[in-house]
KOLFIVEX-363860 format. One line per 5 residues: for each residue x negated, y negated, z negated of N, C-alpha, C, O, CB. Coordinates in pm, whole numbers. Atoms other than C-alpha are relative to their C-alpha. Last residue first. Glycine has a CB too. Example, Ala and Ser with C-alpha at 12.3 -4.5 7.8 and 13.67 -1.06 7.14 Angstrom:
BEGIN
82 119 6 -1367 106 -714 77 -109 -73 26 -220 -90 -41 -46 142; -89 119 0 -1230 450 -780 -90 -120 0 -194 -118 -66 99 -3 -125
***
This chain:
BEGIN
85 117 -53 5412 474 -610 87 -143 0 35 -247 40 -52 38 161; -63 21 -95 5595 778 -774 -86 -190 25 -112 -277 -59 184 33 -41; -54 149 94 5466 995 -1047 36 -76 214 30 -19 324 -217 -132 -160; -85 -9 9 5384 1381 -914 120 -122 -13 243 -115 -3 -24 71 -65; -62 -51 93 5078 1419 -1043 111 10 -9 159 57 -112 -21 -34 -77
40 -114 -22 4911 1315 -692 66 124 -120 77 244 -96 -153 -21 5; -79 -98 -108 5103 1023 -712 -30 105 23 59 168 80 7 -31 114; -136 14 12 4991 873 -1031 114 98 84 212 168 57 16 -136 34; 7 -133 89 4616 991 -940 173 -17 -45 232 91 -36 -141 -8 -159; 15 -125 -83 4671 761 -616 0 120 -105 41 231 -70 -142 -3 95
-145 -20 -63 4829 481 -820 -9 129 50 81 212 36 46 -104 120; -111 -35 69 4552 485 -1064 111 26 27 193 80 -48 19 -55 -59; 44 -114 23 4285 470 -790 71 81 -78 77 203 -66 -104 -8 -39; -53 -91 -176 4436 191 -624 -25 137 -83 66 218 -72 -140 -23 199; -144 -9 -25 4440 -7 -954 22 83 110 135 121 143 63 -129 24
-73 -108 134 4079 134 -1037 142 -8 41 202 98 61 -16 -62 -191; -30 79 68 3930 22 -652 89 2 -127 207 2 -93 29 -59 72; -147 70 -16 3790 262 -498 31 -74 -137 -9 -53 -251 130 120 31; 46 46 -140 3390 370 -470 165 -88 -26 164 -210 -20 -37 148 160; 57 131 22 3394 497 -824 -1 -141 96 -30 -257 68 -123 35 -19
-50 76 112 3668 705 -811 -122 -90 -2 -89 -207 -23 38 87 -142; -106 98 -18 3532 840 -448 61 -73 -109 103 -179 -64 97 58 58; -134 -70 -57 3221 940 -608 126 -70 70 144 -191 51 59 67 -112; -126 60 96 2911 773 -603 119 80 17 147 125 128 46 -155 37; -32 -83 168 2622 1002 -515 115 -61 -39 176 -4 -129 -122 -25 -140
-14 -173 -8 2609 861 -118 30 61 -153 138 119 -161 -166 80 63; -124 -7 -76 2608 496 -239 61 160 26 153 220 -29 -33 -74 141; -87 39 130 2315 546 -432 142 23 43 214 115 4 -19 -163 -55; -8 -120 102 2140 745 -155 76 -28 -107 132 63 -167 -129 43 -53; -48 -95 -54 2192 421 71 38 135 -77 156 169 -89 -79 16 90
-123 19 25 2063 213 -199 121 79 87 232 104 39 6 -135 9; -9 -28 127 1732 445 -232 184 -61 -4 274 9 -49 -140 -87 -103; -21 -141 -8 1710 416 207 70 40 -197 174 105 -203 -189 86 58; -95 -59 -79 1743 74 188 62 146 9 178 187 12 -43 -21 99; -122 64 56 1493 5 -94 131 42 66 215 103 -1 -13 -149 12
-17 -98 108 1272 271 92 143 -61 -84 250 -4 -101 -153 9 -103; -54 -131 -45 1286 59 415 51 109 -76 141 184 -40 -83 53 62; -186 39 -44 1240 -277 226 70 146 57 179 188 20 18 -146 168; -82 62 135 927 -164 60 125 28 38 206 116 7 -13 -168 -38; -30 -91 61 810 -27 405 70 11 -130 155 98 -152 -87 44 0
-127 -75 -109 886 -365 582 4 165 -65 117 215 -66 -64 4 217; -97 45 57 671 -515 262 141 66 105 257 91 72 -29 -168 -15; -13 -55 173 366 -292 309 138 -51 -5 214 44 -27 -120 -80 -144; 3 -161 -10 358 -322 703 78 33 -144 182 95 -166 -181 76 10; -124 -24 -76 383 -684 641 38 106 24 161 117 20 6 -45 101
-115 47 88 125 -713 398 168 22 83 280 49 40 -36 -179 -35; -48 -63 84 -89 -563 639 134 38 -112 211 130 -140 -68 -19 -25; -35 -156 -84 -34 -721 938 18 105 -136 117 175 -160 -163 69 127; -118 80 -11 -133 -1049 698 92 106 63 203 121 11 -19 -141 89; -43 -5 119 -457 -888 591 149 -77 16 189 -135 -86 -109 -64 -100
52 83 88 -578 -819 944 119 10 -147 217 84 -154 -18 -159 84; -123 26 19 -528 -484 1076 -60 -125 -81 -149 -112 -166 100 118 -66; 12 117 85 -823 -349 1290 175 -35 -24 269 -14 53 -101 -136 87; -101 126 -33 -812 -9 1431 0 -90 -83 0 -55 -201 137 26 10; -119 37 98 -1109 221 1399 98 -108 54 71 -186 146 -59 -56 -138
-141 -64 -87 -1319 356 1720 103 -19 -84 211 29 -51 3 168 41; 31 -110 -1 -1694 230 1587 128 94 -6 117 202 -64 -92 10 -96; 139 -59 -105 -1680 -58 1801 -21 169 -73 -64 263 -7 -195 -131 -30; 9 -44 -114 -1397 -145 1628 -16 54 89 54 112 171 -10 -9 18; -95 -113 38 -1499 -163 1290 29 49 146 -23 153 187 147 -50 -93
108 -83 50 -1772 -407 1402 80 127 -13 38 228 43 -74 -54 -142; 72 -77 -176 -1525 -594 1602 -80 43 -55 -170 14 24 -66 -85 146; -117 -97 -107 -1282 -617 1282 -94 67 95 -104 186 125 131 -104 107; -28 -139 45 -1598 -702 1081 94 86 67 87 206 92 41 -4 -124; 119 -55 -36 -1660 -1030 1279 15 161 -54 3 249 31 -127 -89 -66
3 16 -183 -1290 -1152 1293 -186 126 17 -206 229 81 -37 -276 77; 91 62 -55 -1274 -1116 875 -39 59 136 -90 170 147 -97 -6 -87; -13 88 -50 -917 -1055 785 -105 -64 63 -84 -162 135 51 -51 -64; 78 111 0 -978 -724 695 51 -101 79 100 -68 188 -122 27 36; -50 157 -1 -786 -405 715 -78 -110 -84 -99 -96 -204 147 -6 -58
58 76 115 -929 -132 841 92 -156 0 131 -245 75 -186 -21 28; -13 122 -31 -752 152 1034 -71 -97 -114 -76 -58 -231 144 -22 22; 38 110 66 -875 497 1125 45 -95 -3 57 -132 114 -81 -29 14; -61 94 -58 -726 804 1294 -46 -101 -132 -13 -75 -248 167 32 44; -113 40 108 -960 1062 1259 65 -132 25 6 -211 98 -60 -10 -145
-107 -120 8 -1205 1245 1532 152 -46 -102 257 18 -100 -94 150 -83; -132 17 -99 -1395 978 1626 121 56 -40 235 14 -25 -18 59 132; -19 -27 -106 -1625 957 1318 102 -33 105 183 -124 88 -8 85 -16; -116 -79 -19 -1628 961 963 27 45 132 88 151 145 108 -66 -43; 12 -188 14 -1948 878 960 97 84 27 93 197 75 -23 56 -136
130 -32 -72 -1917 516 1122 -12 177 -10 -13 266 75 -145 -90 -85; -76 9 -126 -1597 431 889 -114 101 157 -81 200 222 23 -213 26; -110 -141 30 -1803 530 597 82 -7 111 106 105 155 107 -1 -148; 69 -88 -14 -2096 253 743 117 151 -47 105 259 11 -138 -41 -87; 45 -95 -134 -1899 46 863 -67 90 -24 -81 167 71 -72 -53 102
-95 -58 -58 -1680 16 510 -59 42 154 -19 142 213 122 -95 -8; -38 -134 6 -1984 6 295 122 68 104 135 188 130 39 13 -140; 111 -92 -42 -2144 -280 478 69 141 -27 78 229 58 -150 -24 -88; 21 -21 -160 -1843 -479 506 -64 130 55 -38 211 144 -92 -112 54; -156 -69 -27 -1733 -432 102 -40 45 140 -33 164 171 158 -119 -5
-107 28 20 -2109 -561 58 129 114 37 115 230 76 -2 -117 60; -92 -14 -105 -2411 -409 -60 162 -40 0 241 -11 -90 -10 130 26; 56 19 -147 -2703 -562 -240 99 52 117 85 16 234 -143 84 13; 31 144 -66 -2566 -476 -545 -59 11 90 -101 124 112 -66 -94 -62; 123 32 132 -2341 -161 -584 -86 -137 53 -53 -200 154 -138 161 -21
115 -28 -94 -2009 -132 -371 -78 -17 -125 -35 -42 -238 -35 -101 145; 37 126 -5 -1662 -81 -607 -164 22 34 -228 111 -22 42 -80 -139; 195 -16 -75 -1501 181 -432 -8 -132 -68 68 -225 -41 -56 -1 231; 30 143 -16 -1131 243 -512 -150 18 3 -217 122 3 59 -105 -122; 138 -28 3 -990 589 -327 -7 -162 -64 64 -248 -12 -89 51 165
139 87 -67 -639 572 -418 -101 5 -37 -130 21 -155 -9 -122 3; 66 -15 -84 -420 842 -558 -61 -102 124 -75 -77 243 56 81 24; -162 6 -65 -283 675 -868 8 41 169 83 -26 240 66 -181 -17; -118 53 53 -628 570 -916 146 17 82 197 -31 183 -33 -140 -17; -139 -42 -27 -933 783 -807 103 -54 -87 114 0 -197 11 140 -7
-56 -48 115 -1313 611 -902 182 0 80 235 -99 131 -44 -120 -160; -89 -70 -52 -1585 556 -725 97 0 -84 62 -7 -202 -36 113 36; -88 -105 13 -1858 307 -837 90 35 76 113 -40 171 50 -6 -85; -111 -62 -113 -2117 88 -749 85 95 -104 37 136 -210 -83 107 152; 41 -112 -62 -2460 29 -953 131 74 59 133 197 72 -82 84 -100
-146 -98 -3 -2426 -318 -1059 -21 171 79 -79 179 187 137 -106 115; -14 -122 81 -2766 -444 -1173 73 82 54 42 202 57 46 -13 -119; 133 -69 -56 -2681 -786 -1049 3 128 -108 70 141 -210 -163 -112 -9; 6 -26 142 -2332 -821 -961 -136 55 -12 -183 146 56 114 97 -54; 107 86 51 -2395 -998 -617 2 29 -166 -51 -48 -246 30 -168 42
141 36 -58 -2327 -676 -413 -46 -128 -91 -167 -135 -110 7 -40 177; 129 40 119 -2046 -589 -629 -103 -44 51 -180 -89 -34 -60 111 -87; 131 12 48 -1771 -601 -362 -58 -29 -86 -42 -143 -128 -46 -39 38; 42 199 25 -1456 -470 -345 -149 -8 -5 -223 83 -42 62 -89 -182; 185 45 12 -1332 -153 -117 21 -122 -97 110 -206 -85 -100 -65 182
27 98 50 -969 38 -142 -172 -67 3 -268 -3 -39 56 32 -118; 109 70 67 -966 314 37 4 -119 -36 -22 -191 61 -96 2 59; 70 137 -17 -647 458 139 -141 -16 -106 -158 24 -222 123 -127 -39; 102 44 99 -561 832 282 -37 -181 -51 -89 -248 37 -128 63 69; 80 99 -79 -194 801 472 -170 13 -176 -170 -23 -294 142 -223 36
64 -87 -22 68 989 332 -155 24 52 -218 128 72 70 35 54; 29 -49 -164 284 762 403 -74 125 30 -69 195 131 -86 -104 77; -140 -10 -97 521 722 96 -56 49 148 3 112 236 90 -174 19; -114 -141 9 231 813 -147 120 1 60 200 93 37 50 34 -136; 64 -133 -10 -30 589 15 108 154 -40 131 263 11 -136 -16 -112
25 -10 -145 216 276 -19 -58 141 56 14 210 129 -98 -112 35; -167 -7 -55 293 350 -349 -7 -8 117 45 88 173 107 -107 -39; -60 -137 4 -38 341 -424 74 48 39 60 151 104 25 35 -67; 49 -101 -85 -124 65 -223 -9 118 -70 -55 212 -6 -123 -30 57; -92 5 -128 86 -163 -413 -41 101 98 43 156 169 -5 -141 72
-129 -92 40 -50 -26 -755 65 0 135 128 96 178 111 -63 -131; 39 -170 35 -425 -83 -616 135 59 -12 162 168 38 -96 35 -162; 24 -52 -138 -341 -450 -516 19 169 10 89 235 86 -156 -44 44; -118 -12 -74 -201 -492 -869 -20 -6 161 84 -4 227 92 -111 -48; -70 -99 55 -514 -371 -1039 151 -10 112 196 79 184 20 -32 -183
33 -137 -51 -721 -585 -822 85 85 -20 128 147 77 -106 54 -45; 13 -2 -151 -517 -888 -876 -67 109 39 -9 165 132 -66 -114 58; -122 24 -30 -519 -855 -1256 52 16 133 148 93 142 20 -106 -36; -43 -102 45 -880 -785 -1273 158 25 31 190 121 102 -37 -5 -130; -11 -103 -124 -938 -1074 -1082 34 111 -27 96 166 64 -108 25 71
98 -89 3 -743 -1277 -1394 -37 103 185 44 150 265 61 103 -141; -21 -80 127 -421 -1454 -1431 -154 50 1 -190 18 -113 133 133 6; 1 75 100 -480 -1696 -1132 -2 28 -127 -38 -58 -206 72 -57 10; 142 27 -12 -567 -1379 -904 -66 -139 -130 -173 -151 -189 -16 -52 182; 61 -61 78 -217 -1259 -956 -173 -40 -60 -229 -19 -168 18 115 64
-76 28 160 -80 -1563 -829 -81 75 -78 -152 23 -165 169 53 -29; 54 134 32 -339 -1530 -544 50 -21 -110 -23 -55 -204 25 -109 85; 107 -87 95 -199 -1099 -525 -94 -177 -36 -178 -165 -125 -127 176 123; -54 -101 157 148 -1234 -467 -130 2 -42 -151 -40 -156 77 190 10; -48 89 82 26 -1479 -185 32 42 -150 20 -19 -256 108 -48 62
-141 -38 45 -163 -1242 -5 58 -63 -115 22 -29 -227 6 134 -29; -72 56 -106 -477 -1381 159 163 39 -25 255 3 49 -62 59 143; -14 105 -34 -725 -1366 -109 65 -103 92 51 -224 112 -63 1 -1; -24 115 115 -670 -1068 -238 49 -147 3 146 -204 -48 -113 -19 -55; -152 5 7 -666 -896 94 72 -85 -86 172 -155 -68 47 116 -31
-59 49 -126 -1014 -1013 163 107 -23 -3 157 -131 28 -6 64 97; 12 189 24 -1129 -931 -204 77 -71 111 156 -161 81 -179 -71 16; -101 74 83 -1002 -591 -131 23 -129 -21 125 -198 -17 -9 29 -102; 132 71 118 -1174 -491 181 101 -138 -75 157 -243 -43 -194 -94 122; -40 135 24 -907 -220 280 -147 -64 -59 -232 -18 -136 139 -6 -113
106 43 131 -983 116 416 41 -158 12 70 -220 115 -205 38 28; 21 148 -42 -709 299 614 -83 -39 -172 -76 -6 -290 190 -104 50; 42 63 104 -719 672 667 47 -167 26 86 -218 131 -159 32 -15; -17 125 -25 -575 953 863 -26 -87 -126 9 -53 -239 129 -15 55; -121 45 14 -689 1315 825 -12 -178 57 -104 -227 123 45 31 -166
-122 -22 -114 -1000 1455 828 73 -86 -34 30 -169 -115 84 131 13; 15 60 -139 -1396 1367 682 136 64 76 111 115 185 -160 50 79; 9 -163 -80 -1326 1374 332 10 -30 149 73 -123 197 145 120 -43; -38 5 -175 -1429 1015 150 -15 155 51 -118 223 44 -130 -114 106; 80 38 -143 -1510 1081 -168 58 31 119 106 131 171 -128 66 14
***
């Protein structure tokens, strides 16, 4: 359940799935595959940023759909109930959280962007979210690469022939 404090990122799940090339490709396998991939990507994002991520999927056309709310790897995943769109859920939840929180909503639906901005949220297009996620992943990759280099010993970084000459010299041998 969404709490009333902190920083939030609400994502219109199907809107993002239909906008990101890697998710469109996953959707060609199955919609479930695309949903799982989006949630995995956003779980990594949430872990790195500390932002409360809520991914909302429409189930308003699912006859008898009761909806559901799940926590998967630190991400809240919401399936709306029959008759409720992701837009409706996001609007209602953003409004209930009030102006005291930093709230962003990722959707490329222009009308939805205008509505949530009226509730004090910041809009983010699906493409902007993808760029942010990719930039964060690249920064993490660079950091891991830097840490990997820092962990290497001098012996691991120097050419083997030069290392052998240094060791011979230190043991009293001649270069």
